[in-house]
TORSE-730577 format. One record per residue (C-alpha): x, y, z. Coordinates in steps of 0.1 Angstrom, whole numbers, plus 5000, padded with zeros to 4 digits. Example, Ala and Ser with C-alpha at 12.3 -4.5 7.8 and 13.67 -1.06 7.14 Angstrom:
TORSE-730577
512349555078;513749895071;
END
This chain:
TORSE-730577
779759515428;777159685406;776259925434;775259655458;776459695494;778959435506;778659325542;780859125565;780658965599;783658915622;783558695652;786558685674;787858745710;788759085722;792459095715;795059255738;798759245731;799458915749;796458745734;797458865700;800958725703;799358385710;796858405682;799258545656;802158335669;804558625672;808158515668;811658675670;812658535636;813658775609;814358725572;816859015572;820458905575;822458995604;825159265603;827959015603;826358825574;825959155555;829559235560;830658885549;828358915518;829859255509;833359115511;832558795492;833658815456;832058615427;831758665390;827958735390;828458985418;831259165399;829059165368;826159305387;828259585403;829759685369;826359695352;825059905381;827760165379;828060165341;824460115328;825460155291;826959805292;823559665301;821459815274;823759895245;824659525236;820859465234;820259775213;817759715185;818759895153;815459815136;813259955164;815360245177;817860355152;815560585130;813860745160;817260815177;818760955145;815861205139;815661315176;819461335178;819561575148;816661785162;818261815196;821661885181;820262175161;818762305194;822062265212;823862515190;821862835196;820962735232;824562655241;825762995228;822863185243;823063025278;826863085278;825963455278;823863395309;826963245326;828963555316;831163345293;831863345256;829463155234;832062885225;832062755261;828362685257;829162465228;831862285248;829262235275;826862085250;829461825239;831461655266;828961615295;826461465270;828961185261;829661115298;825961095306;825460855277;827760605296;826560645332;823060775330;819860575335;817260795318;816560725281;814861055272;816361355290;818761585271;821661685293;823562015286;823162385292;820162515311;818962865319;818662825357;822062675362;823662915337;822363225356;823563065389;827063015374;826963365360;826263515394;829363345408;831663445379;830563805380;830963815418;834563675417;835663835385;833864175382;834664425354;836064665380;839064445385;840064445349;840064815341;843164935323;844365285311;843665345274;846065515249;844265855252;844065845290;840665695293;839965375313;839265065293;838264705300;840564415294;837964175281;840363885274;841763885309;838263915324;836863625303;839863405311;839363455348;835663385346;836363065328;838662955357;835863035382;833262855362;835462545358;836262535395;832662575404;831662295380;834362055392;833362105429;829662065422;830461745403;832461615433;829561685456;827161495434;829461195431;829961175468;826261205475;825560935449;828260695463;826760715499;823260665484;822161005494;819761045464;816861095487;818161445496;816161585467;812961475485;813361785507;812861995476;809061975471;807462025438;805962375447;809462475459;811162365427;808562525405;808662845425;812462845424;812662795386;810063065381;812063305402;815163205383;813463265350;812863625361;816563665367;817263515333;814763755317;816264065333;819763965324;818863945287;817064275285;820364455279;820864265246;817364345234;817664715240;821364745232;822264915265;824964845291;823664865327;825764845357;826364505373;824864445408;825264155431;823764045464;820264085477;817864305457;820364305427;817364225404;815564535415;818664755411;819264615376;815664685366;815865045379;819165095360;817664955328;814665185330;816965485334;818965375303;815865325281;816365665264;819665535251;818065225234;819865125202;817065105176;818764865152;819264605179;815664655191;814364595156;816464285152;815164165186;811464225177;811764055144;813463755159;810863735187;807963745162;809463475141;810363255170;806963285188;804963225156;806862905147;806862785183;803062825184;802662635151;804762355165;802662345196;799262355178;800162095151;802561875171;800261575164;800161635127;803761735120;806161445116;808961665131;808762005148;809962295126;813662365134;813162725142;816562725160;818062745125;816963115126;820463175139;821763075105;819463315087;820263595111;823963535107;823663545069;821663865069;823964035094;827063935074;825964025039;824064345049;826964475069;824864535100;827964515123;829864785105;826965015097;824864995129;827364855153;825164565163;826764355191;827564005177;828963685191;832563745179;835363505175;834563135178;837862945178;837862615158;838962295174;838962165209;841262285237;843362045256;841961945291;843162155320;842962105357;840762375373;842162605399;841662435433;842462755452;839062885442;837262605459;836962785493;835263085476;832662875456;831962585480;828562715490;827562805454;828862465442;826562275467;823562485457;824262425420;824762045427;821362015445;819362235421;820862065390;820161715404;816561815414;815761935379;817461635363;815761365385;812361525382;812461515344;813961165345;811261025368;808561185347;809761025315;810560695332;807060675346;805560765312;807460495293;807660225320;811360205331;813160275363;815460575369;817960515396;818160835417;821560755432;823060655398;821660975384;823661165410;826760985400;826161025363;825461405366;828461435389;830761265365;829461485337;830261795356;833661665368;834861565334;833361885319;835262095344;838561965329;837362055294;836362415302;832662345305;830262475332;827562305352;824962105333;821561945339;818661835317;816662085297;812862055296;812562195260;815261975245;814061665265;810561715252;811861745216;813961435221;811061235234;808461365209;810561305178;810960935185;814060915206;814260585225;817660575241;820660805248;822060725214;820161035204;822461225228;825561095210;824161205176;823461555190;826961565203;828361475169;826561765154;827961995181;831461855175;831261925138;830162275145;833062335170;835662175146;834662315112;831762555110;831962745143;833563045126;830363095105;828463205136;830863495144;828463745130;825363615148;823763905168;823563855205;820063995204;818963685184;820463455211;818663655238;815363615219;815963235218;816363245256;813163445260;811163205239;812462905258;811363065291;807763025281;807362705300;808762855332;806563155330;803562935326;804262815361;802563135374;799362945368;800362725398;799163015420;795462975410;795662595412;797362585446;794862845459;792062595453;793962285464;796462355491;797162685508;800362575525;801962465492;800862795478;802662975506;805762765499;805562855462;805163235469;807863245496;810263065473;809563285443;809763615463;812963505481;814563395449;813763715431;814763945459;817663765476;819363605445;819563235437;821763105464;820263285494;816763235479;817262855478;818362845514;815463055526;812962855506;814262515519;814162645555;810662775551;809462455536;810862265565;809162505589;805862425573;806362055580;807162135617;804162365620;801962105606;803061855632;802862115660;799362215650;797461885645;793761825648;792661685681;789261525682;786861315702;785661005684;782260855684;780860525673;778760505641;775760305652;775659945638;779459945629;782859925645;783860255629;784860555651;784760905636;785161265647;782061375664;782461735653;782461625616;780161335615;776661385629;775961015632;779060945652;777860925688;779960925720;779660605741;778360695775;781160705801;783960675775;786060945759;788060845727;790761095721;792761115688;795661315674;796161355637;799961335638;802861175656;803461265692;806961375698;808961645717;807661945697;803961875703;803861665735;802861955757;800062055733;798861695732;798561695770;796762035770;794261905744;793761585763;792961775795;790662015776;788761735758;788561475787;788661705817;791761535833;793961795851;797161605846;799461885859;797461935891;797161565896;800961525893;801461805919;798861645942;800561305938;803961455948;802361605979;800561275986;803761085983;805661326006;802861306032;802760926029;806560916034;806361126065;803560906079;805660596072;808660746090;806560856119;804960506122;808460346120;809760566148;806660496169;806860126163;810560126172;809960316204;807160076214;809359776207;812059926229;809559986257;808359626255;811959506259;812359716290;808959616306;809259236302;812559196322;811159416350;808159196353;810258876356;812559036380;809859156404;807358866403;809458586388;806558516364;804058706343;800358696346;798458576316;796458886315;799559106314;801158896288;798058916266;798059286270;801659326261;801359096232;798459296221;800559606222;803259436203;800859316177;799359656174;802659806169;803659556143;800359596125;800959976124;804359926110;803059696083;800359946073;802960216071;805260006049;802459896027;801660256018;797860206025;796060536027;792560596039;790660706008;788060876030;790661096046;792161166012;788861265998;788461516026;791961656023;791961655985;788461705971;787261935997;789762195987;789162135950;792862055943;793161695931;791261365930;793261115952;791460835935;793660885905;796760795927;797960435922;798460295957;800860005962;798359735966;796759805932;800059855914;801559535928;798759325915;798659505882;801259275865;801559055836;800858745855;797258845863;796258975830;793658725820;791658685851;787958675852;787058855883;785559185892;784459485872;785559835868;784160055896;781560295885;782260665892;780660795923;778161065919;778561195954;780961455966;781661595931;783561915933;786862075927;788962015896;787261695884;783661795889;783161835852;784561485844;782661315872;779561505865;779561385829;779961025840;783260965822;784960665837;787360565808;789460745782;790960585751;793860765735;793960665698;797460745686;797360525655;799160805636;802260765657;805160635637;807960675663;808360765699;811160965716;812061015752;809661305756;806861095743;807660815767;807861055797;804561215786;802760885785;804360785818;803061105834;799561015823;800060665837;801260795870;798161005877;795760745865;794860415882;795160205851;796560275816;795960055786;798160095755;797759935722;800659905698;800059605676;800559505640;802959555612;802959925611;803559995648;805759695657;808759925657;806960155681;806459865705;810159795703;810960155710;808660165740;810259845754;813759985749;812760305767;811460115797;807860225793;806359885802;806559785839;804459605865;802059905866;801959935828;801959575815;801759485778;798459315786;796959655783;797659665746;794659625723;794459575686;791759825678;789760105694;786759875691;788459605712;789159855739;785559975738;784259625741;786559555770;785459865789;781759785783;782259435795;784059535826;781759815835;778759595829;777159845806;774959585788;772359845780;774560005754;774559795722;777159875695;775859625669;772259525674;770959175666;768559325640;771459465621;773659155623;774158985589;772858635583;775158335582;774958335544;777158645543;780858605538;782658565571;786358645575;788858765600;790759085598;793259275619;793359645620;796659775632;796260075655;798160225684;796160375712;796360455749;793460345771;792860495806;790360415833;789460715855;787660685888;786160985906;786160825941;786960485954;785760385989;787460106009;784559876000;784759935963;785459615943;788659595924;790859785950;792259485968;794559215956;791858955950;789959195927;792959365910;792559175878;789159325872;790859585850;791959315825;789759145799;789158775800;788658555770;785158445779;783858795786;785758945757;784258685734;780758735745;781059115743;782559095709;779858875696;777159105710;
END
């Protein structure tokens, strides 16, 4: 608009719910098919439907036939080779994290990748081994198959460790864990439960992966220093391991430390070169091939025999036949399997969504669950452990030109060739070099410590979630740390809804905008009207605080008024019963008197008859008054206000409630009684002294209502003479239906007291109170007819309450003829709106 202000002018009637239904032509039609139609459609079989289902569950059939060799083949080939080279050292290194032999890391880099190629929907992520999942699997394998259970007596009487038996048992545990986690993921994907990952917020995931990186780092220190610390499990195991490592530092093996330092220096330098010149280099330098160099040096220099450097050891050639995992271990790993399934899926979908958003394609969260679950399930039969996508490999696959998962197939071919033919060449590879590769690949995770400074400036609550997640993960291990962090994250959501901001709104002069008077200086309260707003949904956890804030801001003592009403109702009931007994007794006396008169005189004098009829009429009148529930407001004021207990004017007497129905919602008579300035005292002195006669509750943030909310609003309605609620529009239509289902609306709370906006309610109050001296939009500020005129509808949900300090018997609006004075009329609304 080139900096020019755009103005608009809206001219319409003040809309309540009933009037809005007429104007907008509300109907009961729905484009959504019924349940029976949905069931019939799901059972109906056709060729297009079968094709659609197959393509949904097996995405490769949708994109592979349309694969463009000219556009994608070269990029996929280059990225596949690059990722395949990374798979070799990372697979062997991460297998050590899982407390397994390196060859099982190569198996994990082979079979699950092929399964994801068929069922996955992301084109750029690289599935396989990952440090966080590897350390989670390693914690389970070490817990269920510790070294202490495989100690055997040596030939010279010393105790030895049966490594083969220990490793075989750990493979069984890892396969059972992987299969069960895959089953969990498949089940969650089939029932369309992919949204479960939304409960893992980004600060939680980043804090958890950072804490996991600390566990990974500590677990690899023993290979760098060549020491063998004791194994610890459970809470504070990381601290115990660090203490033990520090005590073993004097026993550091210098040859392994030198190998580690040299490998770290080379890896860090080359990684930094790749990062600095990534835009100039056609391909990143394959620094992972350092394992080949390290193997050659170790083999030909005899480092293993001379300096006893710990190496990878035997890597059997070929692929082992599939084997069913041990199902008897499921009961011992069920909790860990669920944690692995959720964490693996969270990492996978976050990377997939990131690349999908960057390259403009959709990643199906539920299908990703199924694909990852099938990868783990099939991998469990081929002695693989749990997989997910790796950030470092995915970045390489995307940056080197990979366009589809064909790159994953090419990387799997490289791993397959290694397993079948050249795996034995890596038997002399030092484990210290693999540990250095793990350290270097943790750089991205450790850079997440910078989140602390960013979150400190942006969001303190997210910072608290990050810190609690990190600390709990480091101190209480990965499984318990995840549970603590999720629980704490949910608590922050609850606390946010329980501690909302309550504010009084004021009108910005010359507009229909209402803002917080404590924040905006130009927002002025409208005389006699309190507009109260909550920043969150009202439900059972914050309903009491909402009432307290309402009482504090508006001066309504709802609790005391409810107590006073109960006393008033009990007293009224006693009076009714007393009047009934008195009328019944008088009627009985009349029956006895009349026969005696006829028996003694044979006739009745006119005077006596008139007198008796008068008595009967009086008795009948008294009975009607008692049944009608009428109560002298003057007497009430003396009994109630004089003691400072409650304002009886808030109590809805029967005559007002009966006329307060839907049939009389659009009458034109009367006006809202003005609050009396006399006799102010007691609990409501502050409200009456300030001249407040109306309260508007803006609850536009409410997205649902529960039974506690309905009861809370009803309590407000009970102690107030009139309640106006607005629940209109597309956003809150479901809230209206929920209130109707809960029986909120009645003769005393009709839907005619629903307004579209706060401004409509304010105009209605001003029209009914006759406050013509208060102008919301002045004539001088009204735009000319040349400005664009259009109609809009703002969808809000608010509760609107009229409060009267005292009502005398002569006050207009308290009898049946004037009862519709609380409802807006079309003519008055239109005039007030246009003004």
